[in-house]
C-alpha positions as CSV (number, residue, x, y, z in Angstrom):
1,X,27.9,-12.9,14.2
2,X,27.7,-9.5,12.7
3,X,24.8,-8.3,9.9
4,X,27.6,-8.6,7.0
5,X,28.5,-11.9,8.8
6,X,24.7,-13.5,8.4
7,X,23.9,-12.1,5.0
8,X,26.9,-14.0,3.6
9,X,26.0,-17.6,5.2
10,X,22.8,-17.4,4.1
11,X,22.7,-15.9,0.9
12,X,25.7,-18.9,0.2
13,X,26.1,-18.7,-3.7
14,X,23.0,-18.1,-5.5
15,X,24.5,-17.2,-8.8
16,X,27.8,-18.7,-10.0
17,X,29.8,-17.7,-12.6
18,X,30.7,-20.1,-15.6
19,X,34.5,-20.8,-15.9
20,X,34.9,-19.7,-19.5
21,X,33.4,-16.3,-18.1
22,X,35.2,-16.5,-15.0
23,X,38.2,-16.9,-16.9
24,X,37.3,-14.3,-19.6
25,X,36.9,-11.4,-16.8
26,X,39.9,-12.6,-15.2
27,X,41.9,-11.7,-18.3
28,X,40.2,-8.7,-19.0
29,X,41.6,-7.5,-15.3
30,X,45.1,-8.9,-16.3
31,X,46.0,-7.9,-19.8
32,X,43.1,-5.2,-20.6
33,X,40.4,-5.9,-22.9
34,X,40.7,-6.7,-26.6
35,X,44.6,-6.5,-25.9
36,X,47.6,-8.2,-27.8
37,X,49.3,-10.6,-25.5
38,X,52.5,-9.5,-24.6
39,X,55.3,-9.5,-21.4
40,X,53.4,-8.0,-18.2
41,X,56.2,-9.4,-16.5
42,X,59.2,-7.5,-18.2
43,X,61.7,-8.9,-20.1
44,X,65.3,-10.1,-20.3
45,X,68.3,-11.6,-22.5
46,X,69.9,-14.9,-21.2
47,X,72.2,-17.4,-22.4
48,X,70.6,-20.0,-24.5
49,X,71.5,-22.8,-22.6
50,X,69.6,-21.4,-19.6
51,X,66.2,-20.7,-21.7
52,X,65.1,-23.9,-21.3
53,X,60.9,-23.4,-20.5
54,X,61.5,-19.9,-21.0
55,X,59.0,-17.8,-23.5
56,X,60.4,-15.7,-26.2
57,X,59.7,-11.9,-25.9
58,X,60.3,-11.8,-30.0
59,X,60.3,-13.3,-33.3
60,X,63.4,-15.4,-34.2
61,X,64.8,-15.3,-37.7
62,X,68.2,-17.3,-38.3
63,X,71.1,-15.5,-37.9
64,X,72.9,-17.7,-40.2
65,X,72.3,-21.1,-42.3
66,X,72.7,-24.4,-41.1
67,X,74.8,-25.8,-42.5
68,X,76.6,-22.7,-43.1
69,X,78.9,-24.7,-45.7
70,X,79.1,-27.7,-48.1
71,X,79.7,-30.5,-46.5
72,X,80.4,-34.4,-47.2
73,X,77.0,-36.2,-46.1
74,X,78.9,-39.6,-46.3
75,X,82.6,-40.8,-45.5
76,X,84.3,-41.3,-48.5
77,X,86.1,-39.3,-51.7
78,X,85.2,-35.6,-52.6
79,X,85.3,-35.8,-56.5
80,X,84.3,-34.0,-59.8
81,X,81.2,-36.1,-60.7
82,X,82.2,-35.9,-64.4
83,X,85.6,-37.9,-63.0
84,X,83.2,-41.0,-62.0
85,X,80.9,-41.1,-65.5
86,X,80.8,-44.8,-66.5
87,X,82.4,-46.2,-63.3
88,X,81.9,-49.6,-61.9
89,X,83.1,-52.6,-59.8
90,X,84.1,-54.1,-63.5
91,X,85.6,-51.1,-65.0
92,X,86.8,-48.6,-62.1
93,X,87.9,-45.5,-62.6
94,X,91.5,-44.5,-61.3
95,X,91.8,-40.9,-59.8
96,X,95.1,-39.5,-57.6
97,X,94.5,-39.0,-53.7
98,X,95.0,-35.5,-52.8
99,X,97.3,-34.6,-49.9
100,X,95.3,-33.4,-46.7
101,X,91.3,-34.1,-46.2
102,X,87.8,-32.6,-46.2
103,X,88.5,-28.6,-46.8
104,X,92.1,-28.5,-46.4
105,X,92.4,-30.4,-49.5
106,X,91.8,-29.5,-52.9
107,X,90.0,-31.3,-55.6
108,X,91.2,-30.9,-59.7
109,X,90.4,-33.4,-62.6
110,X,91.3,-36.7,-61.7
111,X,92.1,-35.9,-58.3
112,X,90.2,-37.0,-55.3
113,X,90.3,-36.1,-51.7
114,X,89.4,-38.2,-48.4
115,X,86.3,-36.8,-46.6
116,X,84.4,-37.7,-43.4
117,X,80.8,-36.8,-42.7
118,X,80.4,-33.7,-41.8
119,X,83.7,-32.4,-43.3
120,X,84.0,-29.3,-45.0
121,X,83.5,-30.2,-49.3
122,X,86.8,-29.3,-50.7
123,X,87.2,-26.8,-53.2
124,X,86.4,-28.3,-56.9
125,X,84.9,-31.0,-55.5
126,X,80.9,-31.4,-56.2
127,X,80.4,-34.8,-55.0
128,X,80.8,-37.5,-52.9
129,X,81.6,-41.4,-53.6
130,X,80.6,-43.6,-50.6
131,X,83.7,-45.1,-49.1
132,X,82.0,-48.4,-49.4
133,X,82.1,-48.0,-53.4
134,X,85.7,-47.1,-53.7
135,X,89.6,-49.6,-53.7
136,X,92.5,-47.4,-51.9
137,X,95.8,-48.0,-53.3
138,X,97.6,-46.1,-51.0
139,X,101.0,-47.2,-51.7
140,X,100.5,-45.7,-55.4
141,X,98.5,-42.7,-53.9
142,X,95.6,-44.0,-56.1
143,X,91.8,-44.8,-55.7
144,X,89.5,-46.9,-57.8
145,X,86.5,-45.6,-57.9
146,X,83.3,-48.6,-58.3
147,X,80.4,-46.2,-58.6
148,X,79.5,-43.4,-60.6
149,X,77.8,-40.2,-58.5
150,X,76.2,-37.4,-60.0
151,X,76.8,-33.8,-59.5
152,X,75.3,-32.9,-55.5
153,X,75.3,-36.7,-54.7
154,X,76.0,-37.1,-50.8
155,X,76.7,-33.8,-50.5
156,X,74.9,-31.7,-47.8
157,X,74.2,-28.2,-49.1
158,X,74.1,-24.6,-47.4
159,X,71.2,-24.1,-45.5
160,X,69.9,-27.7,-46.0
161,X,68.5,-27.5,-42.6
162,X,68.0,-23.9,-41.8
163,X,68.4,-21.1,-44.5
164,X,69.9,-17.7,-43.3
165,X,66.8,-15.4,-42.4
166,X,64.4,-18.1,-42.2
167,X,61.7,-17.9,-39.6
168,X,62.0,-20.1,-36.8
169,X,59.8,-19.2,-33.6
170,X,56.7,-16.6,-33.1
171,X,57.1,-14.4,-29.6
172,X,55.4,-16.5,-27.2
173,X,56.7,-19.6,-27.7
174,X,58.1,-21.5,-24.9
175,X,61.2,-22.9,-25.7
176,X,62.1,-26.3,-25.5
177,X,65.6,-28.5,-25.3
178,X,65.5,-28.8,-29.0
179,X,65.1,-25.3,-29.7
180,X,68.0,-24.4,-27.5
181,X,70.3,-26.2,-29.9
182,X,68.2,-25.1,-33.2
183,X,69.2,-21.8,-31.7
184,X,72.7,-21.6,-30.9
185,X,73.2,-23.9,-34.9
186,X,71.2,-20.9,-35.9
187,X,73.7,-18.3,-34.4
188,X,72.2,-17.3,-31.6
189,X,74.4,-17.5,-28.0
190,X,71.4,-15.2,-25.9
191,X,68.0,-15.1,-26.2
192,X,65.6,-12.3,-25.1
193,X,63.1,-13.9,-22.9
194,X,59.7,-12.9,-20.6
195,X,61.1,-12.3,-17.1
196,X,59.4,-15.5,-15.2
197,X,56.2,-14.2,-13.5
198,X,56.4,-14.1,-9.2
199,X,53.6,-15.4,-6.9
200,X,53.2,-14.9,-3.5
201,X,51.6,-17.8,-2.1
202,X,50.0,-17.4,1.5
203,X,48.3,-20.1,2.9
204,X,45.2,-19.0,5.5
205,X,43.3,-21.0,8.4
206,X,43.9,-20.5,12.3
207,X,43.8,-24.7,12.1
208,X,47.1,-25.3,10.1
209,X,50.2,-26.4,11.5
210,X,53.4,-27.8,10.1
211,X,53.6,-31.0,11.3
212,X,52.2,-33.4,14.2
213,X,48.7,-32.2,14.3
214,X,46.7,-32.2,17.8
215,X,43.2,-33.0,16.8
216,X,41.3,-30.1,15.2
217,X,44.1,-29.0,13.5
218,X,45.3,-29.9,10.2
219,X,48.6,-29.8,8.2
220,X,49.4,-27.3,5.7
221,X,49.7,-29.1,2.2
222,X,48.0,-26.4,-0.2
223,X,50.6,-23.6,0.1
224,X,53.0,-26.3,-0.8
225,X,51.3,-27.8,-3.8
226,X,50.7,-24.6,-5.1
227,X,54.0,-22.8,-4.8
228,X,55.9,-26.3,-6.6
229,X,53.2,-25.9,-9.3
230,X,54.2,-22.0,-9.9
231,X,57.8,-23.5,-9.9
232,X,56.5,-26.3,-12.4
233,X,54.7,-23.4,-14.5
234,X,57.8,-21.5,-15.1
235,X,57.3,-18.9,-12.2
236,X,59.0,-18.3,-9.0
237,X,57.0,-18.9,-5.5
238,X,57.5,-17.2,-2.3
239,X,55.9,-19.6,-0.2
240,X,54.4,-17.8,3.4
241,X,54.0,-18.9,6.3
242,X,50.7,-19.5,7.7
243,X,48.5,-16.6,8.3
244,X,45.4,-16.7,10.6
245,X,42.1,-15.9,10.2
246,X,42.3,-12.4,11.1
247,X,41.1,-9.5,8.6
248,X,44.5,-7.1,9.7
249,X,46.6,-10.4,9.4
250,X,45.4,-11.1,6.0
251,X,45.3,-7.4,4.8
252,X,48.9,-7.7,5.6
253,X,49.5,-10.4,4.1
254,X,48.1,-9.5,1.1
255,X,49.8,-6.1,0.9
256,X,53.1,-7.3,1.6
257,X,53.2,-9.2,-1.7
258,X,51.6,-6.7,-4.0
259,X,55.3,-6.5,-5.1
260,X,55.0,-10.0,-6.6
261,X,52.8,-10.5,-9.9
262,X,50.7,-12.9,-8.5
263,X,49.0,-12.9,-5.4
264,X,47.6,-16.2,-4.1
265,X,45.9,-17.1,-0.7
266,X,44.8,-20.6,0.6
267,X,41.5,-21.1,2.1
268,X,39.3,-18.8,3.8
269,X,37.5,-18.0,0.2
270,X,33.6,-19.5,0.9
271,X,31.0,-17.7,2.8
272,X,31.9,-18.8,6.5
273,X,32.1,-16.5,9.5
274,X,36.0,-17.6,8.9
275,X,36.1,-16.9,5.3
276,X,37.4,-13.3,5.4
277,X,39.4,-13.0,2.3
278,X,36.4,-11.9,-0.6
279,X,35.9,-8.8,2.1
280,X,39.3,-7.8,2.2
281,X,40.1,-8.5,-1.3
282,X,37.2,-6.1,-1.9
283,X,38.4,-3.6,0.8
284,X,41.8,-3.5,-0.6
285,X,40.8,-3.6,-4.3
286,X,37.9,-5.1,-6.6
287,X,36.2,-8.5,-6.4
288,X,35.6,-9.7,-9.6
289,X,34.2,-13.1,-9.4
290,X,33.3,-15.0,-6.4
291,X,31.9,-17.9,-7.2
292,X,32.3,-20.3,-10.3
293,X,30.1,-22.8,-11.7
294,X,33.0,-25.8,-10.9
295,X,33.1,-28.6,-8.8
296,X,35.5,-29.4,-7.3
297,X,36.1,-25.6,-6.0
298,X,32.9,-23.6,-6.8
299,X,34.1,-20.9,-3.8
300,X,37.0,-19.4,-5.7
301,X,37.5,-15.6,-5.7
302,X,39.1,-13.6,-8.1
303,X,40.4,-10.3,-7.3
304,X,42.6,-7.2,-8.7
305,X,44.3,-4.7,-5.9
306,X,46.6,-2.3,-7.3
307,X,46.7,-3.9,-10.6
308,X,48.0,-7.0,-9.0
309,X,45.6,-10.2,-9.4
310,X,44.7,-12.0,-6.4
311,X,43.4,-15.4,-6.3
312,X,41.6,-16.8,-3.1
313,X,41.9,-20.4,-3.6
314,X,39.5,-22.9,-1.5
315,X,40.9,-24.4,1.5
316,X,40.1,-28.2,0.3
317,X,43.2,-29.7,-1.4
318,X,41.5,-31.3,-4.6
319,X,39.0,-27.8,-4.8
320,X,42.6,-25.9,-4.6
321,X,44.3,-27.9,-7.3
322,X,41.7,-27.6,-9.4
323,X,41.2,-23.9,-9.0
324,X,44.9,-23.7,-9.3
325,X,45.2,-25.0,-12.4
326,X,41.8,-23.4,-14.3
327,X,43.2,-19.8,-13.5
328,X,46.5,-19.6,-11.7
329,X,48.0,-21.2,-14.3
330,X,46.2,-19.1,-17.1
331,X,47.3,-15.8,-15.4
332,X,51.1,-16.6,-15.2
333,X,50.9,-17.3,-19.1
334,X,49.3,-14.0,-20.1
335,X,51.8,-12.3,-18.0
336,X,54.7,-13.9,-19.8
337,X,52.8,-13.2,-23.3
338,X,51.1,-16.3,-24.3
339,X,48.3,-18.7,-23.7
340,X,48.3,-22.0,-21.8
341,X,48.9,-25.1,-23.9
342,X,46.3,-27.9,-24.3
343,X,46.5,-30.5,-21.3
344,X,47.6,-33.9,-22.7
345,X,45.3,-36.2,-22.8
346,X,44.5,-40.1,-23.3
347,X,41.9,-42.1,-24.9
348,X,40.0,-44.1,-22.4
349,X,36.7,-45.6,-21.7
350,X,34.8,-44.9,-18.9
351,X,34.3,-47.7,-16.4
352,X,31.3,-45.7,-14.5
353,X,29.0,-43.3,-14.5
354,X,30.3,-39.6,-13.5
355,X,27.3,-37.8,-12.8
356,X,27.2,-33.9,-12.6
357,X,25.1,-31.0,-12.2
358,X,24.2,-29.4,-15.6
359,X,25.8,-25.5,-15.5
360,X,28.6,-26.9,-13.6
361,X,31.9,-27.8,-14.9
362,X,32.8,-31.1,-12.9
363,X,36.4,-32.4,-12.9
364,X,36.2,-36.1,-12.0
365,X,39.8,-38.1,-10.8
366,X,40.1,-41.2,-12.5
367,X,42.4,-43.6,-12.8
368,X,44.1,-45.4,-16.2
369,X,44.0,-48.9,-16.9
370,X,45.8,-50.6,-19.8
371,X,43.6,-53.4,-21.1
372,X,44.9,-56.6,-21.2
373,X,45.8,-58.2,-25.2
374,X,43.0,-60.0,-26.5
375,X,40.3,-58.4,-23.6
376,X,36.5,-59.6,-25.2
377,X,35.2,-56.3,-23.9
378,X,36.7,-53.8,-26.2
379,X,36.8,-54.2,-30.0
380,X,39.9,-53.8,-32.0
381,X,39.6,-49.8,-32.8
382,X,38.4,-49.0,-29.0
383,X,40.6,-47.3,-26.2
384,X,43.8,-49.1,-25.3
385,X,42.6,-47.8,-21.9
386,X,39.9,-48.0,-19.3
387,X,39.3,-44.4,-17.0
388,X,38.0,-45.8,-13.7
389,X,37.0,-42.9,-11.5
390,X,38.2,-42.9,-8.1
391,X,36.2,-44.0,-4.9
392,X,37.1,-41.2,-2.7
393,X,35.7,-38.2,-4.7
394,X,35.3,-35.7,-2.1
395,X,37.4,-32.2,-2.5
396,X,39.1,-32.3,0.6
397,X,40.7,-36.0,-0.6
398,X,44.0,-35.2,-1.6
399,X,45.3,-39.1,-2.2
400,X,42.2,-38.9,-4.8
401,X,44.5,-36.7,-6.7
402,X,48.1,-37.6,-6.0
403,X,47.0,-41.2,-6.8
404,X,44.9,-40.6,-9.9
405,X,46.3,-40.3,-13.4
406,X,44.2,-37.4,-14.0
407,X,40.6,-36.2,-14.4
408,X,37.7,-36.4,-16.7
409,X,35.9,-32.3,-17.7
410,X,32.4,-33.4,-17.7
411,X,31.4,-30.0,-19.5
412,X,28.7,-27.4,-18.3
413,X,26.2,-28.3,-20.2
414,X,26.0,-31.9,-19.9
415,X,24.3,-34.1,-16.8
416,X,27.1,-36.4,-16.3
417,X,28.9,-39.2,-18.5
418,X,27.4,-42.6,-18.5
419,X,29.6,-45.5,-18.4
420,X,31.3,-47.0,-21.5
421,X,31.7,-43.6,-23.1
422,X,35.0,-42.8,-24.9
423,X,36.6,-39.6,-23.0
424,X,39.5,-37.8,-23.0
425,X,41.3,-38.1,-19.5
426,X,43.3,-34.9,-19.0
427,X,46.7,-34.9,-17.2
428,X,46.2,-32.4,-14.2
429,X,49.5,-31.9,-14.3
430,X,50.7,-30.2,-17.2
431,X,54.2,-28.4,-17.4
432,X,53.2,-25.4,-19.3
């Protein structure tokens, strides 16, 4: 063991950067201090139908009104409202039925035209009588109107849904399926969006194998998990083969993926003899943070190499996932010109105490259990769920995440959360 190795092992992590401070340092390095967020990955124009989940690169206003014509809001007959004045079932008004329907017909005094919901209002009409309130005498081409209507009744005006030039979305909005329908209705066939961030995912460790491990070998799962999270978060992942614990090999692997928007490694980020990535990153560029007040997952290393963020995530599976959510997901959002959406949460009552060390943000995995009707342990205003901490809580126990429903975050300043407290359970796999 050389002197540097000895110093690293003996020093450990005497100072751990708070999570929020580490994220701030990383953000400044990625997008610049105090800079407005804008797409760093570039922009592209694509068909609206392919834009689900993409980030708008510019504000959007409606190119046309929706509807762009006056339309019937009910099945029935388009009329002049004045021609129905005084009509009732005992004393109906008799109107002639015009030729044609909808916008192909024309309405004049004492003439009505058949319309269907969504039909263009015929010229000359200003209201619609519902089909339930008329009696058709088709043999003589007449119509008995049994209910008076007011001007504009049962008519959808131009722009009832959206007005032309109405503001719809800000830049940075992540498009949803309902947004695509609105954009198409408002006159957009194409939309300008941020290019998805590209991420090189490099699993490291001489003990890793793809399958059928011998004693001392471990099946590689971190790179697979992280690459799929990248895809779920809207990026494009390149999942690399395992790289052994050798400085030259690690250096080449990082340099190979500097064409990507982000480089992520898994394993080799701590202070042991085979934890070489912090030195490699520092040799190639700059280590911004090494060691974060985070449990599980404090031995994360965040750096910059040739303007490319390089995130060395811990090798324990749970620690790797926690850090991916806390640091990789925000980096991907910043590069697209936006910020991460809050995690969806479920309110629950904590069933067992969660211990935590002050100064460390703890992510405790829990399972959710819905309370049964009439359960006397809960009052009527109590949460409808119990949060039960998983028995297996080690950072290497992958099943504790895969079988959990979420995690409870213990803030840095708290020394645990007592049993019985109402907590917010975060879904650890937010889509965006």
